[in-house]
VOKEDREN-601721 format. One record per residue (C-alpha): residue in one letter; z, x, y; residue number from 1. Coordinates in nm, 4 decimals, decimal comma, always signed. Layout:
% VOKEDREN-601721
SITE rest       pz       px       py  nr
SITE    a        Z        X        Y NUM
...
//
This chain:
% VOKEDREN-601721
SITE rest       pz       px       py  nr
SITE    x  +2,4765  +0,3399  -3,5804   1
SITE    x  +2,1061  +0,2302  -3,6314   2
SITE    x  +1,9384  +0,3204  -3,9514   3
SITE    x  +1,6191  +0,4408  -3,7734   4
SITE    x  +1,5672  +0,8244  -3,8044   5
SITE    x  +1,4351  +1,0098  -3,5029   6
SITE    x  +1,2567  +1,3574  -3,5175   7
SITE    x  +1,0740  +1,5592  -3,2529   8
SITE    x  +0,7202  +1,6414  -3,3438   9
SITE    x  +0,5043  +1,8873  -3,1408  10
SITE    x  +0,1504  +1,7827  -3,0619  11
SITE    x  +0,0560  +2,1276  -3,2090  12
SITE    x  +0,0390  +2,1897  -3,5767  13
SITE    x  +0,3590  +2,3400  -3,7017  14
SITE    x  +0,3636  +2,6648  -3,9101  15
SITE    x  +0,3203  +2,5540  -4,2692  16
SITE    x  +0,5939  +2,6314  -4,5297  17
SITE    x  +0,6264  +2,4785  -4,8679  18
SITE    x  +0,8960  +2,2242  -4,9350  19
SITE    x  +1,1231  +2,2976  -5,2322  20
SITE    x  +0,9323  +2,0443  -5,4439  21
SITE    x  +0,5962  +2,2221  -5,3514  22
SITE    x  +0,7479  +2,5538  -5,4392  23
SITE    x  +0,8093  +2,4270  -5,7983  24
SITE    x  +0,4665  +2,2757  -5,8029  25
SITE    x  +0,3201  +2,6101  -5,7018  26
SITE    x  +0,4757  +2,7661  -6,0057  27
SITE    x  +0,3560  +2,4803  -6,2141  28
SITE    x  +0,0240  +2,3625  -6,0535  29
SITE    x  -0,0766  +2,1146  -6,3257  30
SITE    x  +0,0870  +1,8334  -6,5328  31
SITE    x  +0,2645  +1,9548  -6,8477  32
SITE    x  +0,5564  +1,8567  -7,0487  33
SITE    x  +0,7631  +2,1900  -7,0273  34
SITE    x  +1,0264  +2,0520  -6,7988  35
SITE    x  +1,0470  +1,7214  -6,9873  36
SITE    x  +1,1058  +1,9070  -7,3150  37
SITE    x  +1,3642  +2,1434  -7,1398  38
SITE    x  +1,5423  +1,8376  -6,9907  39
SITE    x  +1,5705  +1,6711  -7,3314  40
SITE    x  +1,6804  +1,9962  -7,4987  41
SITE    x  +1,9580  +2,0501  -7,2431  42
SITE    x  +2,0629  +1,6906  -7,2633  43
SITE    x  +2,0713  +1,7191  -7,6415  44
SITE    x  +2,2849  +2,0406  -7,6311  45
SITE    x  +2,5369  +1,8840  -7,4003  46
SITE    x  +2,5764  +1,5704  -7,6135  47
SITE    x  +2,5956  +1,7776  -7,9337  48
SITE    x  +2,8819  +1,9851  -7,7883  49
SITE    x  +3,0570  +1,6616  -7,6651  50
SITE    x  +3,0312  +1,5083  -8,0213  51
SITE    x  +3,1136  +1,8229  -8,2166  52
SITE    x  +3,4004  +1,9585  -8,0063  53
SITE    x  +3,5546  +1,6741  -7,7969  54
SITE    x  +3,4955  +1,3473  -7,9679  55
SITE    x  +3,6779  +1,4299  -8,2895  56
SITE    x  +3,9676  +1,6006  -8,1141  57
SITE    x  +4,0123  +1,3165  -7,8711  58
SITE    x  +4,0253  +1,0650  -8,1675  59
SITE    x  +4,3164  +1,2815  -8,3103  60
SITE    x  +4,5025  +1,2322  -7,9750  61
SITE    x  +4,4324  +0,8546  -8,0066  62
SITE    x  +4,1976  +0,8142  -7,7154  63
SITE    x  +4,0267  +0,4800  -7,6655  64
SITE    x  +3,7126  +0,4503  -7,8665  65
SITE    x  +3,5495  +0,2571  -7,5903  66
SITE    x  +3,6323  +0,5295  -7,3463  67
SITE    x  +3,4940  +0,7963  -7,5745  68
SITE    x  +3,1673  +0,6033  -7,6351  69
SITE    x  +3,0934  +0,5469  -7,2666  70
SITE    x  +2,8805  +0,8658  -7,2315  71
SITE    x  +2,6622  +0,7597  -7,5231  72
SITE    x  +2,6066  +0,4124  -7,3661  73
SITE    x  +2,5099  +0,5927  -7,0414  74
SITE    x  +2,2707  +0,8148  -7,2393  75
SITE    x  +2,0887  +0,5102  -7,3893  76
SITE    x  +2,0409  +0,3582  -7,0351  77
SITE    x  +1,9515  +0,6944  -6,8991  78
SITE    x  +1,6731  +0,7615  -7,1514  79
SITE    x  +1,5335  +0,4087  -7,0922  80
SITE    x  +1,4939  +0,4773  -6,7166  81
SITE    x  +1,3824  +0,8277  -6,7850  82
SITE    x  +1,0874  +0,6945  -6,9836  83
SITE    x  +1,0047  +0,4335  -6,7218  84
SITE    x  +1,0119  +0,7085  -6,4580  85
SITE    x  +0,7738  +0,9204  -6,6774  86
SITE    x  +0,5274  +0,6526  -6,7688  87
SITE    x  +0,5225  +0,4049  -6,4731  88
SITE    x  +0,2146  +0,4232  -6,2420  89
SITE    x  +0,3779  +0,5568  -5,9089  90
SITE    x  +0,1123  +0,3676  -5,7040  91
SITE    x  -0,2183  +0,5499  -5,7559  92
SITE    x  -0,4685  +0,4721  -5,4864  93
SITE    x  -0,8161  +0,3824  -5,6011  94
SITE    x  -1,1380  +0,2380  -5,4640  95
SITE    x  -1,0277  -0,0944  -5,6158  96
SITE    x  -0,6906  -0,1137  -5,4328  97
SITE    x  -0,7698  +0,1034  -5,1191  98
SITE    x  -0,8039  -0,1851  -4,8778  99
SITE    x  -0,4894  -0,3541  -5,0301 100
SITE    x  -0,2721  -0,0425  -4,9626 101
SITE    x  -0,4190  +0,0011  -4,6184 102
SITE    x  -0,2549  -0,3287  -4,5129 103
SITE    x  +0,0954  -0,2604  -4,6459 104
SITE    x  +0,2340  -0,0136  -4,3789 105
SITE    x  +0,1530  +0,0279  -4,0071 106
SITE    x  +0,0072  +0,3513  -3,8869 107
SITE    x  +0,2349  +0,5345  -3,6397 108
SITE    x  -0,0347  +0,7532  -3,4966 109
SITE    x  +0,1993  +1,0514  -3,5336 110
SITE    x  +0,2784  +1,1499  -3,8895 111
SITE    x  +0,0179  +0,9049  -4,0283 112
SITE    x  -0,2737  +0,8432  -3,8046 113
SITE    x  -0,5518  +0,5900  -3,8661 114
SITE    x  -0,8899  +0,6633  -4,0209 115
SITE    x  -0,7824  +0,9787  -4,2153 116
SITE    x  -0,9551  +1,0355  -4,5378 117
SITE    x  -0,8438  +1,2373  -4,8456 118
SITE    x  -1,0786  +1,5327  -4,8845 119
SITE    x  -1,0229  +1,5399  -5,2571 120
SITE    x  -1,0342  +1,1732  -5,3457 121
SITE    x  -1,2717  +1,0714  -5,0611 122
SITE    x  -1,0483  +0,7664  -4,9948 123
SITE    x  -0,9098  +0,6309  -4,6737 124
SITE    x  -0,5466  +0,7351  -4,6489 125
SITE    x  -0,2922  +0,4506  -4,6211 126
SITE    x  +0,0109  +0,5105  -4,4056 127
SITE    x  +0,2844  +0,6898  -4,6121 128
SITE    x  +0,0506  +0,8083  -4,8705 129
SITE    x  -0,0225  +1,1637  -4,9860 130
SITE    x  -0,2457  +1,3412  -5,2304 131
SITE    x  -0,0639  +1,5013  -5,5070 132
SITE    x  -0,2279  +1,8316  -5,6157 133
SITE    x  -0,0447  +1,8316  -5,9507 134
SITE    x  -0,1553  +1,4817  -6,0558 135
SITE    x  -0,4809  +1,5017  -5,8525 136
SITE    x  -0,4398  +1,1626  -5,7035 137
SITE    x  -0,3351  +0,9867  -5,3902 138
SITE    x  -0,0117  +0,8128  -5,4146 139
SITE    x  +0,1076  +0,4935  -5,2161 140
SITE    x  +0,4407  +0,5702  -5,0430 141
SITE    x  +0,4503  +0,9184  -5,1888 142
SITE    x  +0,8051  +1,0587  -5,2296 143
SITE    x  +0,7656  +1,3810  -5,4294 144
SITE    x  +0,6326  +1,5042  -5,7550 145
SITE    x  +0,9091  +1,5571  -6,0052 146
SITE    x  +0,8504  +1,8120  -6,2751 147
SITE    x  +1,1498  +1,6794  -6,4749 148
SITE    x  +0,9724  +1,3372  -6,5424 149
SITE    x  +0,6167  +1,5005  -6,5216 150
SITE    x  +0,5090  +1,2348  -6,2796 151
SITE    x  +0,4842  +1,1426  -5,9076 152
SITE    x  +0,7656  +0,9351  -5,7505 153
SITE    x  +0,6046  +0,6649  -5,5350 154
SITE    x  +0,6345  +0,3032  -5,4412 155
SITE    x  +0,6139  +0,1546  -5,7966 156
SITE    x  +0,8604  +0,3854  -5,9870 157
SITE    x  +1,1086  +0,4984  -5,7280 158
SITE    x  +1,3517  +0,2309  -5,8309 159
SITE    x  +1,3349  +0,3570  -6,1890 160
SITE    x  +1,3945  +0,7152  -6,0721 161
SITE    x  +1,6949  +0,6124  -5,8666 162
SITE    x  +1,8526  +0,4358  -6,1866 163
SITE    x  +1,7645  +0,7432  -6,3891 164
SITE    x  +1,9445  +0,9716  -6,1438 165
SITE    x  +2,2321  +0,7474  -6,1129 166
SITE    x  +2,2960  +0,7111  -6,4909 167
SITE    x  +2,2380  +1,0886  -6,5373 168
SITE    x  +2,4990  +1,1674  -6,2690 169
SITE    x  +2,7402  +0,9053  -6,4227 170
SITE    x  +2,7037  +1,0531  -6,7757 171
SITE    x  +2,7807  +1,4074  -6,6518 172
SITE    x  +3,0747  +1,2812  -6,4518 173
SITE    x  +3,2180  +1,0814  -6,7399 174
SITE    x  +3,1999  +1,3816  -6,9702 175
SITE    x  +3,3806  +1,5906  -6,6990 176
SITE    x  +3,6549  +1,3294  -6,6884 177
SITE    x  +3,6976  +1,3024  -7,0651 178
SITE    x  +3,7047  +1,6727  -7,1049 179
SITE    x  +3,9576  +1,7213  -6,8275 180
SITE    x  +4,1827  +1,4345  -6,9645 181
SITE    x  +4,1613  +1,5912  -7,3089 182
SITE    x  +4,2692  +1,9352  -7,2039 183
SITE    x  +4,5527  +1,7936  -6,9798 184
SITE    x  +4,6748  +1,5715  -7,2640 185
SITE    x  +4,6648  +1,8687  -7,4941 186
SITE    x  +4,8882  +2,0794  -7,2670 187
SITE    x  +5,1274  +1,7848  -7,2225 188
SITE    x  +5,1538  +1,7180  -7,5945 189
SITE    x  +5,2097  +2,0885  -7,6775 190
SITE    x  +5,4692  +2,1302  -7,4048 191
SITE    x  +5,2760  +2,4452  -7,3113 192
SITE    x  +5,3894  +2,4237  -6,9504 193
SITE    x  +5,7523  +2,4622  -7,0708 194
SITE    x  +5,7026  +2,7801  -7,2529 195
SITE    x  +5,7655  +3,1411  -7,1342 196
SITE    x  +5,5879  +3,4656  -7,1990 197
SITE    x  +5,6481  +3,8407  -7,1534 198
SITE    x  +5,4183  +4,0047  -6,9057 199
SITE    x  +5,2891  +4,3586  -6,9081 200
SITE    x  +5,5906  +4,5033  -6,7496 201
SITE    x  +5,8249  +4,3445  -7,0180 202
SITE    x  +5,9524  +4,0660  -6,7805 203
SITE    x  +6,0045  +3,7137  -6,8940 204
SITE    x  +5,7730  +3,4808  -6,7034 205
SITE    x  +5,7427  +3,0975  -6,6897 206
SITE    x  +5,3980  +2,9665  -6,7850 207
SITE    x  +5,1949  +2,9027  -6,4743 208
SITE    x  +4,8475  +2,7446  -6,4134 209
SITE    x  +4,6566  +3,0663  -6,4451 210
SITE    x  +4,8182  +3,1297  -6,7827 211
SITE    x  +4,7354  +2,7873  -6,9027 212
SITE    x  +4,3735  +2,8116  -6,7912 213
SITE    x  +4,3433  +3,1466  -6,9743 214
SITE    x  +4,5040  +3,0089  -7,2876 215
SITE    x  +4,2790  +2,7076  -7,2842 216
SITE    x  +3,9717  +2,9296  -7,2353 217
SITE    x  +4,0671  +3,1578  -7,5249 218
SITE    x  +4,1548  +2,8617  -7,7592 219
SITE    x  +3,8720  +2,6212  -7,6619 220
SITE    x  +3,5984  +2,8363  -7,4939 221
SITE    x  +3,3152  +2,5897  -7,5704 222
SITE    x  +3,5057  +2,2925  -7,4256 223
SITE    x  +3,5998  +2,4775  -7,1131 224
SITE    x  +3,2450  +2,6095  -7,0791 225
SITE    x  +3,1084  +2,2536  -7,1286 226
SITE    x  +3,3608  +2,1218  -6,8624 227
SITE    x  +3,2485  +2,3792  -6,6074 228
SITE    x  +2,8790  +2,3070  -6,6678 229
SITE    x  +2,9152  +1,9217  -6,6318 230
SITE    x  +3,1497  +1,9531  -6,3284 231
SITE    x  +2,8800  +2,1701  -6,1501 232
SITE    x  +2,6070  +1,9314  -6,2810 233
SITE    x  +2,7902  +1,6284  -6,1519 234
SITE    x  +2,8346  +1,7835  -5,8069 235
SITE    x  +2,4603  +1,8813  -5,7832 236
SITE    x  +2,3302  +1,5556  -5,9161 237
SITE    x  +2,5787  +1,3530  -5,7082 238
SITE    x  +2,4708  +1,5323  -5,3928 239
SITE    x  +2,1055  +1,4767  -5,4642 240
SITE    x  +2,1751  +1,1079  -5,5513 241
SITE    x  +2,3582  +1,0660  -5,2082 242
SITE    x  +2,0483  +1,2041  -5,0430 243
SITE    x  +1,8126  +0,9785  -5,2188 244
SITE    x  +2,0323  +0,6732  -5,1432 245
SITE    x  +2,0240  +0,7852  -4,7704 246
SITE    x  +1,6500  +0,7983  -4,7777 247
SITE    x  +1,6283  +0,4584  -4,9404 248
SITE    x  +1,8828  +0,3021  -4,6991 249
SITE    x  +1,6770  +0,4358  -4,3922 250
SITE    x  +1,3355  +0,3651  -4,5561 251
SITE    x  +1,2172  +0,7237  -4,5749 252
SITE    x  +1,0566  +0,9331  -4,8470 253
SITE    x  +1,1294  +1,2842  -4,9247 254
SITE    x  +0,7884  +1,3902  -4,7889 255
SITE    x  +0,8462  +1,2166  -4,4565 256
SITE    x  +1,1960  +1,3559  -4,4234 257
SITE    x  +1,0802  +1,7091  -4,4902 258
SITE    x  +0,7865  +1,6802  -4,2509 259
SITE    x  +1,0212  +1,5434  -3,9799 260
SITE    x  +1,2895  +1,8125  -4,0450 261
SITE    x  +1,0302  +2,0872  -4,0386 262
SITE    x  +0,9302  +1,9632  -3,6923 263
SITE    x  +1,2712  +2,0761  -3,5615 264
SITE    x  +1,1359  +2,4381  -3,6045 265
SITE    x  +0,9857  +2,4014  -3,2529 266
SITE    x  +1,3478  +2,4372  -3,1274 267
SITE    x  +1,3738  +2,7893  -3,3048 268
SITE    x  +1,3823  +3,0709  -3,0556 269
SITE    x  +1,1785  +3,2827  -3,2939 270
SITE    x  +0,8726  +3,0393  -3,2963 271
SITE    x  +0,6470  +3,0701  -2,9954 272
SITE    x  +0,5063  +2,7558  -2,8439 273
SITE    x  +0,2602  +2,7212  -2,5465 274
SITE    x  +0,4081  +2,5657  -2,2259 275
SITE    x  +0,1425  +2,3030  -2,2283 276
SITE    x  +0,2534  +2,1607  -2,5689 277
SITE    x  +0,4546  +1,8491  -2,4762 278
SITE    x  +0,6529  +1,7270  -2,7683 279
SITE    x  +0,5910  +1,3822  -2,8865 280
SITE    x  +0,8747  +1,1649  -3,0228 281
SITE    x  +0,8294  +1,0223  -3,3791 282
SITE    x  +1,0144  +0,7044  -3,4545 283
SITE    x  +1,0697  +0,5666  -3,7988 284
SITE    x  +0,8882  +0,2365  -3,7533 285
SITE    x  +0,9173  +0,1313  -4,1174 286
SITE    x  +1,2961  +0,0797  -4,1255 287
SITE    x  +1,3819  -0,2961  -4,1227 288
SITE    x  +1,7646  -0,2712  -4,1793 289
SITE    x  +1,9638  -0,1798  -4,4922 290
SITE    x  +1,8984  -0,4749  -4,7115 291
SITE    x  +1,5357  -0,5151  -4,6205 292
SITE    x  +1,4861  -0,1349  -4,6924 293
SITE    x  +1,6628  -0,1720  -5,0313 294
SITE    x  +1,4677  -0,4756  -5,1112 295
SITE    x  +1,1417  -0,2767  -5,0479 296
SITE    x  +1,2529  -0,0046  -5,2938 297
SITE    x  +1,3522  -0,2448  -5,5774 298
SITE    x  +1,0884  -0,5176  -5,5127 299
SITE    x  +0,7716  -0,3427  -5,3851 300
SITE    x  +0,5448  -0,5997  -5,2463 301
SITE    x  +0,2099  -0,4658  -5,3682 302
SITE    x  +0,3278  -0,4176  -5,7220 303
SITE    x  +0,4368  -0,7929  -5,7233 304
SITE    x  +0,0973  -0,8918  -5,5831 305
SITE    x  -0,0782  -0,6887  -5,8366 306
SITE    x  +0,1001  -0,8585  -6,1196 307
SITE    x  +0,0361  -1,2115  -5,9788 308
SITE    x  -0,3410  -1,1097  -5,9817 309
SITE    x  -0,3325  -1,0400  -6,3520 310
//
């Protein structure tokens, strides 16, 4: 199956709707560190609970110290890429590098036509670029504006963002595994599954799974709550990571994917289109195969050229 993506785009402008990223940006229309601070607080609370509740109890059950320290190692790596995602220039377009960026990607005359200018920056718009209203700048190969890192994600920091997302997902999943193994080991050591209890009708019942879960929740409520939180977080982060890897493998950005997906609204029966509007076919002309696409993500050509100039 080819990696190129196909989407139908009408020759008429589509009804405008905000993307999920733009909806968050609408609520937070300027750069600030609110979500960065919230991110660090949540991460600190999760690791505090892990250290306070699970780490010591697991040591009593003789868990491997290397196994227990893995989340801390992932935390260090995650914070490193988090800082890079926050501070790295995503690929800001200026008068000095405008001509250079115009030569990087080919115009498709569909989603990215030639000779377009940014009305805010008064710069010619290179293919795949977009003006970010939050950062107030045009960004090369614009993906999206991420409030969690308080920065745009573009050509020059997308690789750091992917590693940040990967390590964040891995740390949540590792905590979920450690917590689950601890609770299972606790049940096995205590022989709880072999016990019996008297129900509300006075009948003797063998301990079942529901009873074990209730017992663990009443005995270790904070550990069970932490387990539920990191399991949900792992699922959400893992799903988003898979989506980002799909975009990287097909050489698309979130901005391009959303605009292409929104074009399918023309097939919706509730949207009226004029009979003369002949749909045009948009083809992803930037995909060069899996390895070339990934190399473009992790070794952006323009960033390498800029470093050589210095």
